[in-house]
FIKOLZA-1660 file (N, C-alpha, C; in steps of 0.1 Angstrom, whole numbers, plus 5000, padded with zeros to 4 digits):
% residues 139
   i   px   py   pz ch aa at
   1 8147 2331 1061  A  X  N
   1 8140 2320 1068  A  X CA
   1 8135 2311 1056  A  X  C
   2 8138 2298 1058  A  X  N
   2 8131 2288 1047  A  X CA
   2 8116 2287 1048  A  X  C
   3 8112 2286 1037  A  X  N
   3 8096 2282 1037  A  X CA
   3 8095 2267 1038  A  X  C
   4 8086 2261 1044  A  X  N
   4 8083 2247 1045  A  X CA
   4 8072 2243 1037  A  X  C
   5 8074 2228 1031  A  X  N
   5 8064 2224 1021  A  X CA
   5 8061 2211 1027  A  X  C
   6 8048 2209 1027  A  X  N
   6 8044 2194 1031  A  X CA
   6 8031 2192 1024  A  X  C
   7 8030 2177 1020  A  X  N
   7 8017 2174 1012  A  X CA
   7 8011 2164 1022  A  X  C
   8 7998 2167 1024  A  X  N
   8 7990 2156 1032  A  X CA
   8 7979 2152 1026  A  X  C
   9 7971 2143 1031  A  X  N
   9 7957 2137 1025  A  X CA
   9 7950 2150 1022  A  X  C
  10 7947 2158 1033  A  X  N
  10 7937 2168 1032  A  X CA
  10 7942 2177 1022  A  X  C
  11 7956 2182 1020  A  X  N
  11 7959 2189 1010  A  X CA
  11 7956 2184 0995  A  X  C
  12 7959 2172 0992  A  X  N
  12 7955 2166 0981  A  X CA
  12 7941 2168 0979  A  X  C
  13 7932 2163 0989  A  X  N
  13 7919 2164 0986  A  X CA
  13 7914 2179 0983  A  X  C
  14 7919 2190 0991  A  X  N
  14 7915 2203 0989  A  X CA
  14 7918 2206 0975  A  X  C
  15 7929 2203 0968  A  X  N
  15 7932 2207 0955  A  X CA
  15 7926 2196 0944  A  X  C
  16 7917 2189 0948  A  X  N
  16 7911 2180 0939  A  X CA
  16 7918 2167 0934  A  X  C
  17 7929 2165 0942  A  X  N
  17 7936 2154 0936  A  X CA
  17 7933 2141 0944  A  X  C
  18 7934 2130 0937  A  X  N
  18 7928 2116 0945  A  X CA
  18 7942 2114 0952  A  X  C
  19 7939 2109 0963  A  X  N
  19 7948 2105 0974  A  X CA
  19 7953 2091 0970  A  X  C
  20 7967 2089 0967  A  X  N
  20 7972 2077 0964  A  X CA
  20 7985 2076 0972  A  X  C
  21 7988 2062 0973  A  X  N
  21 8001 2060 0983  A  X CA
  21 8013 2067 0975  A  X  C
  22 8014 2065 0963  A  X  N
  22 8025 2072 0955  A  X CA
  22 8025 2087 0955  A  X  C
  23 8015 2093 0955  A  X  N
  23 8014 2109 0956  A  X CA
  23 8018 2113 0970  A  X  C
  24 8013 2106 0979  A  X  N
  24 8017 2109 0993  A  X CA
  24 8032 2107 0995  A  X  C
  25 8037 2095 0989  A  X  N
  25 8053 2093 0990  A  X CA
  25 8062 2103 0984  A  X  C
  26 8058 2106 0972  A  X  N
  26 8065 2117 0964  A  X CA
  26 8064 2129 0971  A  X  C
  27 8053 2132 0977  A  X  N
  27 8050 2145 0983  A  X CA
  27 8058 2146 0996  A  X  C
  28 8058 2133 1002  A  X  N
  28 8069 2134 1014  A  X CA
  28 8084 2136 1011  A  X  C
  29 8088 2131 1000  A  X  N
  29 8102 2134 0997  A  X CA
  29 8103 2149 0994  A  X  C
  30 8093 2156 0988  A  X  N
  30 8095 2171 0986  A  X CA
  30 8093 2178 0999  A  X  C
  31 8089 2172 1010  A  X  N
  31 8085 2180 1023  A  X CA
  31 8099 2184 1028  A  X  C
  32 8096 2195 1034  A  X  N
  32 8109 2201 1041  A  X CA
  32 8111 2216 1036  A  X  C
  33 8122 2222 1037  A  X  N
  33 8126 2235 1035  A  X CA
  33 8125 2235 1019  A  X  C
  34 8121 2248 1014  A  X  N
  34 8118 2248 1000  A  X CA
  34 8130 2243 0993  A  X  C
  35 8127 2237 0982  A  X  N
  35 8138 2229 0973  A  X CA
  35 8135 2231 0959  A  X  C
  36 8144 2230 0950  A  X  N
  36 8142 2228 0937  A  X CA
  36 8147 2214 0933  A  X  C
  37 8138 2208 0924  A  X  N
  37 8141 2195 0923  A  X CA
  37 8138 2191 0907  A  X  C
  38 8148 2183 0901  A  X  N
  38 8146 2178 0888  A  X CA
  38 8140 2163 0890  A  X  C
  39 8131 2162 0881  A  X  N
  39 8124 2149 0881  A  X CA
  39 8132 2136 0881  A  X  C
  40 8142 2136 0874  A  X  N
  40 8152 2123 0874  A  X CA
  40 8159 2123 0887  A  X  C
  41 8162 2134 0894  A  X  N
  41 8169 2132 0906  A  X CA
  41 8160 2126 0917  A  X  C
  42 8146 2133 0916  A  X  N
  42 8136 2129 0927  A  X CA
  42 8132 2114 0924  A  X  C
  43 8134 2109 0912  A  X  N
  43 8130 2095 0908  A  X CA
  43 8142 2087 0916  A  X  C
  44 8154 2091 0914  A  X  N
  44 8165 2083 0920  A  X CA
  44 8165 2084 0936  A  X  C
  45 8160 2095 0941  A  X  N
  45 8158 2098 0954  A  X CA
  45 8147 2088 0960  A  X  C
  46 8136 2086 0952  A  X  N
  46 8126 2078 0956  A  X CA
  46 8131 2063 0956  A  X  C
  47 8137 2059 0945  A  X  N
  47 8143 2045 0944  A  X CA
  47 8152 2042 0957  A  X  C
  48 8161 2052 0960  A  X  N
  48 8170 2050 0972  A  X CA
  48 8162 2050 0984  A  X  C
  49 8150 2055 0985  A  X  N
  49 8142 2055 0997  A  X CA
  49 8133 2040 0997  A  X  C
  50 8136 2033 0988  A  X  N
  50 8127 2021 0987  A  X CA
  50 8114 2020 0981  A  X  C
  51 8113 2033 0975  A  X  N
  51 8096 2035 0969  A  X CA
  51 8098 2028 0956  A  X  C
  52 8088 2021 0953  A  X  N
  52 8086 2014 0941  A  X CA
  52 8076 2025 0931  A  X  C
  53 8083 2033 0925  A  X  N
  53 8077 2041 0913  A  X CA
  53 8085 2041 0901  A  X  C
  54 8077 2043 0891  A  X  N
  54 8084 2044 0879  A  X CA
  54 8088 2062 0876  A  X  C
  55 8098 2064 0868  A  X  N
  55 8101 2077 0862  A  X CA
  55 8089 2084 0858  A  X  C
  56 8081 2075 0851  A  X  N
  56 8068 2082 0845  A  X CA
  56 8058 2086 0857  A  X  C
  57 8058 2079 0866  A  X  N
  57 8049 2083 0878  A  X CA
  57 8053 2093 0885  A  X  C
  58 8068 2097 0886  A  X  N
  58 8073 2109 0892  A  X CA
  58 8069 2121 0882  A  X  C
  59 8072 2118 0869  A  X  N
  59 8068 2130 0862  A  X CA
  59 8054 2134 0862  A  X  C
  60 8045 2123 0862  A  X  N
  60 8031 2126 0862  A  X CA
  60 8026 2132 0874  A  X  C
  61 8033 2128 0885  A  X  N
  61 8029 2134 0901  A  X CA
  61 8033 2149 0901  A  X  C
  62 8045 2151 0897  A  X  N
  62 8050 2165 0896  A  X CA
  62 8041 2175 0888  A  X  C
  63 8037 2168 0875  A  X  N
  63 8029 2177 0866  A  X CA
  63 8015 2179 0874  A  X  C
  64 8009 2169 0880  A  X  N
  64 7997 2170 0885  A  X CA
  64 7998 2181 0898  A  X  C
  65 8008 2179 0905  A  X  N
  65 8012 2189 0916  A  X CA
  65 8012 2205 0911  A  X  C
  66 8019 2206 0899  A  X  N
  66 8020 2219 0893  A  X CA
  66 8006 2223 0888  A  X  C
  67 7999 2216 0882  A  X  N
  67 7985 2217 0876  A  X CA
  67 7976 2223 0886  A  X  C
  68 7977 2218 0900  A  X  N
  68 7967 2224 0910  A  X CA
  68 7974 2235 0917  A  X  C
  69 7986 2238 0915  A  X  N
  69 7994 2249 0922  A  X CA
  69 8003 2245 0934  A  X  C
  70 8004 2233 0937  A  X  N
  70 8011 2229 0948  A  X CA
  70 8026 2232 0945  A  X  C
  71 8032 2230 0934  A  X  N
  71 8046 2235 0931  A  X CA
  71 8047 2242 0918  A  X  C
  72 8057 2247 0914  A  X  N
  72 8057 2256 0900  A  X CA
  72 8069 2250 0893  A  X  C
  73 8068 2249 0880  A  X  N
  73 8078 2245 0871  A  X CA
  73 8088 2258 0869  A  X  C
  74 8099 2255 0868  A  X  N
  74 8111 2264 0867  A  X CA
  74 8114 2263 0851  A  X  C
  75 8112 2274 0844  A  X  N
  75 8115 2273 0829  A  X CA
  75 8130 2273 0827  A  X  C
  76 8137 2263 0824  A  X  N
  76 8150 2262 0820  A  X CA
  76 8151 2256 0807  A  X  C
  77 8163 2259 0800  A  X  N
  77 8165 2251 0788  A  X CA
  77 8168 2237 0788  A  X  C
  78 8164 2230 0778  A  X  N
  78 8168 2215 0779  A  X CA
  78 8155 2207 0780  A  X  C
  79 8156 2194 0781  A  X  N
  79 8145 2185 0782  A  X CA
  79 8140 2181 0794  A  X  C
  80 8149 2182 0805  A  X  N
  80 8145 2179 0820  A  X CA
  80 8137 2190 0825  A  X  C
  81 8128 2185 0834  A  X  N
  81 8118 2196 0839  A  X CA
  81 8124 2197 0855  A  X  C
  82 8125 2211 0858  A  X  N
  82 8126 2213 0874  A  X CA
  82 8114 2220 0879  A  X  C
  83 8115 2217 0892  A  X  N
  83 8102 2222 0898  A  X CA
  83 8106 2228 0913  A  X  C
  84 8099 2238 0916  A  X  N
  84 8101 2246 0929  A  X CA
  84 8091 2244 0938  A  X  C
  85 8091 2240 0952  A  X  N
  85 8082 2238 0961  A  X CA
  85 8078 2254 0966  A  X  C
  86 8086 2262 0962  A  X  N
  86 8083 2277 0965  A  X CA
  86 8075 2282 0956  A  X  C
  87 8062 2284 0955  A  X  N
  87 8054 2289 0945  A  X CA
  87 8053 2303 0943  A  X  C
  88 8058 2311 0952  A  X  N
  88 8058 2325 0951  A  X CA
  88 8067 2332 0940  A  X  C
  89 8065 2342 0935  A  X  N
  89 8073 2348 0924  A  X CA
  89 8088 2352 0930  A  X  C
  90 8096 2345 0922  A  X  N
  90 8110 2349 0925  A  X CA
  90 8119 2344 0915  A  X  C
  91 8131 2346 0915  A  X  N
  91 8141 2343 0904  A  X CA
  91 8151 2334 0907  A  X  C
  92 8157 2328 0897  A  X  N
  92 8164 2317 0899  A  X CA
  92 8181 2318 0892  A  X  C
  93 8191 2313 0897  A  X  N
  93 8202 2310 0890  A  X CA
  93 8202 2296 0886  A  X  C
  94 8207 2294 0875  A  X  N
  94 8211 2279 0873  A  X CA
  94 8225 2277 0869  A  X  C
  95 8231 2268 0878  A  X  N
  95 8245 2266 0876  A  X CA
  95 8246 2254 0868  A  X  C
  96 8251 2255 0856  A  X  N
  96 8250 2245 0847  A  X CA
  96 8261 2232 0849  A  X  C
  97 8272 2238 0853  A  X  N
  97 8283 2226 0855  A  X CA
  97 8278 2218 0867  A  X  C
  98 8269 2222 0877  A  X  N
  98 8265 2216 0887  A  X CA
  98 8252 2208 0887  A  X  C
  99 8245 2213 0876  A  X  N
  99 8231 2210 0873  A  X CA
  99 8222 2212 0886  A  X  C
 100 8224 2225 0890  A  X  N
 100 8217 2228 0901  A  X CA
 100 8209 2243 0900  A  X  C
 101 8198 2244 0908  A  X  N
 101 8192 2256 0907  A  X CA
 101 8192 2262 0921  A  X  C
 102 8194 2276 0922  A  X  N
 102 8194 2283 0934  A  X CA
 102 8188 2297 0933  A  X  C
 103 8181 2300 0943  A  X  N
 103 8174 2314 0943  A  X CA
 103 8184 2327 0943  A  X  C
 104 8180 2336 0937  A  X  N
 104 8186 2348 0937  A  X CA
 104 8187 2351 0952  A  X  C
 105 8198 2358 0957  A  X  N
 105 8199 2360 0970  A  X CA
 105 8190 2374 0973  A  X  C
 106 8190 2383 0965  A  X  N
 106 8184 2397 0966  A  X CA
 106 8171 2396 0953  A  X  C
 107 8162 2391 0961  A  X  N
 107 8148 2390 0952  A  X CA
 107 8142 2405 0952  A  X  C
 108 8148 2417 0958  A  X  N
 108 8142 2429 0956  A  X CA
 108 8146 2436 0944  A  X  C
 109 8156 2430 0936  A  X  N
 109 8163 2437 0924  A  X CA
 109 8151 2438 0914  A  X  C
 110 8151 2449 0907  A  X  N
 110 8141 2448 0897  A  X CA
 110 8144 2438 0886  A  X  C
 111 8135 2434 0878  A  X  N
 111 8138 2421 0869  A  X CA
 111 8149 2428 0857  A  X  C
 112 8147 2439 0853  A  X  N
 112 8156 2444 0843  A  X CA
 112 8171 2445 0847  A  X  C
 113 8174 2444 0860  A  X  N
 113 8188 2447 0863  A  X CA
 113 8194 2433 0864  A  X  C
 114 8206 2433 0858  A  X  N
 114 8215 2422 0857  A  X CA
 114 8220 2420 0874  A  X  C
 115 8216 2405 0878  A  X  N
 115 8220 2404 0891  A  X CA
 115 8235 2403 0893  A  X  C
 116 8240 2402 0906  A  X  N
 116 8252 2398 0911  A  X CA
 116 8252 2384 0911  A  X  C
 117 8263 2377 0905  A  X  N
 117 8264 2363 0907  A  X CA
 117 8268 2360 0922  A  X  C
 118 8265 2348 0927  A  X  N
 118 8269 2344 0941  A  X CA
 118 8283 2343 0941  A  X  C
 119 8289 2346 0953  A  X  N
 119 8305 2343 0953  A  X CA
 119 8310 2330 0948  A  X  C
 120 8320 2332 0940  A  X  N
 120 8326 2319 0934  A  X CA
 120 8321 2317 0920  A  X  C
 121 8311 2325 0914  A  X  N
 121 8306 2320 0902  A  X CA
 121 8305 2334 0893  A  X  C
 122 8305 2332 0880  A  X  N
 122 8304 2343 0871  A  X CA
 122 8290 2339 0862  A  X  C
 123 8285 2350 0856  A  X  N
 123 8272 2347 0848  A  X CA
 123 8278 2345 0834  A  X  C
 124 8273 2336 0828  A  X  N
 124 8277 2332 0815  A  X CA
 124 8266 2336 0805  A  X  C
 125 8252 2337 0809  A  X  N
 125 8242 2338 0799  A  X CA
 125 8230 2341 0807  A  X  C
 126 8221 2350 0802  A  X  N
 126 8209 2353 0810  A  X CA
 126 8198 2351 0800  A  X  C
 127 8188 2342 0803  A  X  N
 127 8175 2340 0797  A  X CA
 127 8164 2345 0806  A  X  C
 128 8155 2354 0801  A  X  N
 128 8145 2359 0807  A  X CA
 128 8132 2356 0802  A  X  C
 129 8124 2349 0811  A  X  N
 129 8112 2346 0806  A  X CA
 129 8101 2352 0815  A  X  C
 130 8092 2359 0807  A  X  N
 130 8080 2366 0817  A  X CA
 130 8068 2357 0812  A  X  C
 131 8062 2351 0824  A  X  N
 131 8051 2344 0821  A  X CA
 131 8036 2354 0822  A  X  C
 132 8030 2352 0812  A  X  N
 132 8019 2361 0810  A  X CA
 132 8005 2353 0810  A  X  C
 133 7994 2359 0813  A  X  N
 133 7981 2356 0812  A  X CA
 133 7973 2368 0806  A  X  C
 134 7962 2363 0801  A  X  N
 134 7952 2374 0793  A  X CA
 134 7946 2381 0806  A  X  C
 135 7947 2394 0804  A  X  N
 135 7939 2403 0813  A  X CA
 135 7925 2404 0811  A  X  C
 136 7915 2405 0823  A  X  N
 136 7902 2407 0821  A  X CA
 136 7899 2422 0814  A  X  C
 137 7891 2422 0805  A  X  N
 137 7889 2436 0799  A  X CA
 137 7883 2446 0808  A  X  C
 138 7877 2439 0820  A  X  N
 138 7870 2452 0829  A  X CA
 138 7880 2456 0839  A  X  C
 139 7894 2451 0839  A  X  N
 139 7903 2457 0848  A  X CA
 139 7908 2470 0844  A  X  C
% end
């Protein structure tokens, strides 16, 4: 079942972000079933929708949304940044020839197990990044 993502004025305020027409517009483009989005593609989507935003505004808005926990950045090689509207812990496949990110079908597999590629694809490389934070000494 797909998770739905939606940004409203109250959500922006609750996360300490100033409500602006551009943030609401970019948030509306992200609304709907969870999705993986690359900033350049979102910029083009915004332009096609008639929104007057710069690529820098799209990047800055996505970074702001990430900073307050509304979306999460996907660690992929290269200069372009990818973001996911599903903030929960899960793993991804990156289809390089299609410049596309998809979720693992079986999220229950332990991280050390090599996943099965989706039908029609083969795994060419695996990069694993574990994101860490300092543990409280009292734990």
